[in-house]
LOVEX-844140 format. One line per 2 residues: number of its first residue (from 1); their letters; for each residue x negated, y, z negated of C-alpha. Coordinates in steps of 0.2 Angstrom, whole numbers, plus 5000, padded with zeros to 4 digits. Layout:
BEGIN
NUM	a	X Y Z; ...
//
This chain:
BEGIN
1	ms	4992 4855 4891; 4980 4844 4893
3	ln	4969 4841 4906; 4977 4826 4914
5	dl	4992 4841 4913; 4982 4854 4921
7	sq	4976 4841 4936; 4995 4841 4941
9	wi	4992 4858 4947; 4974 4857 4954
11	kd	4970 4840 4961; 4951 4849 4966
13	qn	4941 4844 4950; 4927 4857 4951
15	ll	4941 4870 4953; 4949 4864 4937
17	kq	4931 4864 4930; 4927 4881 4934
19	al	4943 4890 4931; 4940 4883 4910
21	th	4920 4889 4911; 4918 4904 4901
23	ss	4904 4916 4905; 4894 4911 4889
25	ya	4896 4893 4894; 4889 4893 4912
27	ne	4873 4906 4905; 4867 4896 4891
29	gf	4853 4889 4892; 4847 4875 4905
31	rk	4864 4877 4913; 4867 4881 4929
33	et	4890 4881 4930; 4899 4892 4937
35	hn	4912 4904 4925; 4929 4909 4930
37	er	4926 4928 4935; 4931 4927 4951
39	le	4945 4916 4950; 4951 4927 4936
41	fl	4949 4942 4949; 4959 4934 4962
43	gd	4973 4926 4950; 4977 4943 4943
45	sv	4982 4947 4962; 4991 4933 4964
47	lq	5001 4934 4947; 5004 4953 4951
49	lv	5012 4950 4968; 5022 4935 4962
51	vt	5030 4945 4947; 5033 4960 4957
53	ew	5042 4951 4969; 5051 4940 4954
55	ly	5056 4959 4947; 5061 4964 4962
57	an	5072 4950 4969; 5082 4949 4951
59	nm	5084 4965 4948; 5091 4978 4961
61	rw	5097 4991 4952; 5080 4995 4944
63	te	5071 5011 4949; 5052 5011 4954
65	gq	5047 5016 4937; 5058 5005 4927
67	ls	5051 4988 4941; 5032 4996 4936
69	qg	5035 4997 4916; 5043 4977 4918
71	ra	5029 4973 4927; 5016 4980 4916
73	ai	5024 4971 4901; 5023 4952 4908
75	vc	5009 4954 4918; 4997 4960 4903
77	ea	4986 4952 4889; 4997 4950 4873
79	tl	5010 4941 4885; 4996 4930 4894
81	ae	4989 4925 4880; 5005 4919 4871
83	aa	5009 4909 4888; 4988 4901 4884
85	gn	4994 4898 4868; 5011 4891 4871
87	lr	5000 4877 4883; 4986 4875 4872
89	vg	4974 4880 4886; 4961 4886 4872
91	sl	4956 4869 4865; 4950 4864 4886
93	lr	4939 4881 4886; 4921 4877 4889
95	lg	4913 4889 4879; 4893 4893 4872
97	rg	4889 4891 4854; 4891 4907 4853
99	ee	4908 4913 4857; 4912 4896 4847
101	rs	4907 4901 4833; 4915 4917 4834
103	gg	4933 4911 4837; 4933 4911 4857
105	rt	4946 4898 4855; 4958 4912 4849
107	kh	4955 4926 4855; 4968 4934 4865
109	sl	4956 4942 4880; 4948 4928 4882
111	la	4963 4918 4882; 4973 4931 4895
113	da	4956 4928 4906; 4958 4911 4908
115	me	4977 4909 4913; 4971 4921 4927
117	ai	4958 4912 4929; 4970 4894 4933
119	ig	4981 4904 4943; 4968 4908 4955
121	ai	4965 4891 4955; 4981 4884 4959
123	yl	4980 4897 4972; 4966 4891 4981
125	dg	4969 4873 4979; 4987 4870 4983
127	gl	4992 4889 4989; 5003 4903 4986
129	eq	5019 4892 4984; 5013 4880 4971
131	ar	5005 4895 4962; 5023 4903 4963
133	nf	5028 4887 4953; 5016 4887 4940
135	il	5017 4906 4936; 5037 4906 4936
137	ev	5038 4891 4925; 5026 4895 4912
139	lr	5030 4914 4909; 5048 4910 4911
141	fa	5050 4915 4892; 5045 4933 4897
143	lt	5053 4935 4913; 5068 4930 4905
145	dv	5068 4943 4891; 5059 4956 4901
147	ee	5072 4971 4897; 5066 4968 4879
149	re	5047 4968 4886; 5047 4984 4893
151	tg	5037 4997 4889; 5051 5007 4882
153	rd	5057 4997 4867; 5053 5001 4851
155	hk	5049 4981 4844; 5044 4992 4827
157	ta	5060 5000 4825; 5071 4983 4829
159	ln	5058 4974 4818; 5061 4987 4803
161	ew	5080 4987 4803; 5081 4969 4804
163	lr	5071 4966 4788; 5080 4983 4779
165	rr	5093 4973 4780; 5086 4962 4769
167	ge	5077 4971 4757; 5061 4968 4767
169	ea	5048 4979 4776; 5034 4974 4786
171	ay	5015 4980 4785; 5002 4982 4800
173	ev	4985 4979 4798; 4972 4980 4812
175	vg	4961 4960 4809; 4950 4964 4824
177	sy	4944 4975 4839; 4937 4971 4856
179	gp	4925 4977 4871; 4915 4994 4872
181	dh	4921 5010 4864; 4928 5016 4885
183	ak	4940 5000 4884; 4941 4995 4868
185	sf	4957 4981 4863; 4963 4981 4847
187	ev	4971 4966 4836; 4983 4968 4824
189	ev	4991 4959 4813; 5010 4961 4803
191	sv	5014 4952 4788; 5030 4955 4777
193	gg	5028 4951 4760; 5011 4947 4761
195	va	5014 4934 4773; 5007 4936 4790
197	ig	5021 4933 4803; 5014 4940 4819
199	ra	4997 4944 4827; 4996 4954 4846
201	vg	4983 4961 4854; 4983 4980 4866
203	hs	4972 4993 4872; 4977 5004 4857
205	kk	4983 5002 4840; 5000 5007 4844
207	ea	5004 4994 4860; 4995 4981 4847
209	eq	5007 4985 4834; 5021 4984 4845
211	qs	5018 4968 4851; 5014 4960 4834
213	ar	5031 4968 4830; 5042 4959 4845
215	la	5033 4941 4838; 5038 4944 4823
217	lk	5055 4947 4827; 5058 4933 4838
219	ql	5048 4921 4823; 5060 4927 4810
221	ma	5076 4928 4818; 5071 4906 4824
223	eh	5069 4903 4806; 5083 4912 4797
225	dg	5101 4917 4804; 5099 4920 4821
227	aa	5106 4935 4820; 5102 4950 4835
229	ps	5095 4967 4829; 5103 4982 4831
231	aa	5098 4991 4848; 5083 5002 4846
233	pp	5077 5017 4853; 5066 5019 4865
235	ls	5047 5024 4861; 5045 5044 4858
//
């Protein structure tokens, strides 16, 4: 996605600039910019509403618990960061020098926050219907795959079963951790034969491993024979 593409969704250029401005840029040196944290707060609420509404309307047999699980699997850092990656949002961000040097354009937490800020800006600029259209478009990959993204699905087991049939196995490594001790996120990379094939961030190592396994399996199936894995048991 380019700035021109985003401009189709956000006509107000000041809002667009704010949505892409990280606090590290706004607070750097002499700058007096407005960063995107307030838009992020607003966008999170709009996102929750739209996804809840969609799940409610499209899964009439689901219980309240299933709806909550489905929403949690979609409105999460890993899914939002994946959507941001698909749109190449990282290349558009305005970052401070320190954040730039530390790889901020690829940090999942930063990308997920930027997506929420963009949603908040679209809502303010064009209203709820415009925001709904954007959310349903950019998260279509997650919404159509919502049953597999439920937190009860064991993606590690599904990946292991797929690899075992080919005489391979996966290895997981924590490659980063972010945030304070009471709210830490972990980044996990999964590899096969020493080759990295999936990386994801979660609020626990277990969640990060599950999401990295999901991404790895998706990639492997696309690259190889496309065979669906056998059903995996729920997480204990």
